[in-house]
Every structure is written in C-alpha cells, then in structure tokens.
VMD Tcl script that draws the C-alpha trace (Angstrom):
set ca {
  {4.68 -6.19 -21.56}
  {2.91 -2.86 -21.14}
  {2.48 0.11 -18.85}
  {-0.84 0.97 -17.24}
  {-1.80 4.13 -15.36}
  {-4.56 4.09 -12.74}
  {-5.76 7.02 -10.64}
  {-5.65 6.24 -6.94}
  {-6.21 7.88 -3.63}
  {-3.80 7.80 -0.68}
  {-3.70 4.92 1.82}
  {-4.68 2.18 -0.63}
  {-2.70 -1.06 -0.36}
  {-1.85 -1.54 -4.01}
  {1.02 -3.99 -3.57}
  {-1.04 -6.60 -1.74}
  {-3.80 -6.37 -4.36}
  {-1.19 -6.86 -7.11}
  {0.20 -9.90 -5.30}
  {-3.29 -11.40 -5.21}
  {-3.72 -10.73 -8.93}
  {-0.38 -12.44 -9.67}
  {-1.47 -15.54 -7.76}
  {-4.85 -15.77 -9.46}
  {-3.97 -14.76 -13.04}
  {-0.97 -15.18 -15.29}
  {-0.03 -11.54 -14.83}
  {3.35 -10.45 -13.48}
  {3.93 -6.96 -12.11}
  {7.53 -6.14 -13.04}
  {7.40 -2.66 -11.53}
  {4.87 -0.70 -9.49}
  {5.36 3.06 -9.19}
  {3.07 4.70 -6.65}
  {2.62 8.48 -6.64}
  {0.35 10.59 -4.44}
  {-2.83 10.05 -6.47}
  {-2.02 7.42 -9.11}
  {0.05 4.36 -9.82}
  {2.06 3.11 -12.80}
  {2.42 -0.60 -13.56}
  {4.90 -2.37 -15.80}
  {3.21 -5.68 -16.53}
  {4.07 -8.93 -18.28}
  {1.57 -11.63 -19.15}
  {0.94 -14.62 -21.36}
  {0.14 -14.01 -25.04}
  {-3.28 -15.63 -24.69}
  {-4.50 -12.67 -22.59}
  {-5.49 -9.64 -24.63}
  {-4.39 -6.24 -23.38}
  {-8.05 -5.39 -22.91}
  {-8.56 -8.40 -20.63}
  {-5.47 -7.58 -18.57}
  {-6.43 -3.92 -18.14}
  {-10.04 -4.79 -17.30}
  {-8.92 -7.38 -14.74}
  {-6.45 -5.09 -12.99}
  {-8.74 -2.06 -12.98}
  {-11.74 -3.99 -11.66}
  {-9.83 -5.74 -8.87}
  {-7.94 -2.63 -7.76}
  {-11.16 -0.58 -7.91}
  {-13.01 -3.17 -5.82}
  {-10.34 -2.96 -3.10}
  {-10.30 0.85 -3.19}
  {-14.09 1.09 -2.98}
  {-14.15 -1.46 -0.15}
  {-11.54 0.45 1.87}
  {-12.78 3.96 0.97}
  {-16.44 3.93 -0.11}
  {-16.44 7.73 -0.42}
  {-14.10 7.46 -3.41}
  {-16.88 6.06 -5.60}
  {-18.99 9.14 -4.91}
  {-16.10 11.44 -5.89}
  {-15.62 9.70 -9.24}
  {-18.16 10.67 -11.87}
  {-20.02 7.50 -12.81}
  {-17.66 5.41 -10.69}
  {-15.08 5.49 -13.50}
  {-11.79 4.32 -12.10}
  {-8.52 4.69 -13.90}
  {-6.92 6.58 -16.71}
  {-6.80 5.71 -20.36}
  {-3.00 5.82 -20.67}
  {-1.66 2.47 -21.85}
  {1.60 1.73 -23.63}
  {1.81 -1.73 -25.12}
  {5.05 -3.45 -26.04}
  {4.71 -6.93 -27.46}
}
mol new
graphics top color blue
foreach p $ca { graphics top sphere $p radius 0.5 }
foreach p [lrange $ca 0 end-1] q [lrange $ca 1 end] { graphics top cylinder $p $q radius 0.2 }
display resetview
C-alpha cells in the first residue's frame, strides 16, 4: 500500500481512468483525493508488482488520458514530464 501524488489540470476524469486501471491490472485504488491541480492516491497491489512498475503504470495511463483530452497540457509541461516525485510506500 502506498500513496502517490500526480500533478493534474482541471476537468480530467481521473476516477474513470482509475477504474480502467483496476480492471486491467492488479491495482486497487483505496482512496482518490482530487485537488484543484493534483491528485493523491492510496493504492494497494499484489506483492509481485514493484512500486516502480505501479507508479509507471498509473502515471503513463493517467498522462495518456490527460494528453488526449487536453493536448495543450503537454506543451505546458517541460519535456512532457507528468507527475510529482512524492511517494510514500508502506509494505
């Protein structure tokens, strides 16, 4: 179980993206906290997934949806970097 912080922009449908991730991967979103420009996740997954794999999966899929819905976001982000580096891991 760990927390993950990702920068977001308003009007992005985070919950539906998280539901899709839950169906496709063995990742469970226990809590999703959405603020004006970022989101916090409390996540649980199987021990065979490394934290790196989980973070990479979530960031890439959420980023893909954000860039699809708001292509101008990619231009605003230097190098297309999406997401913060704040992760708290509890095993």
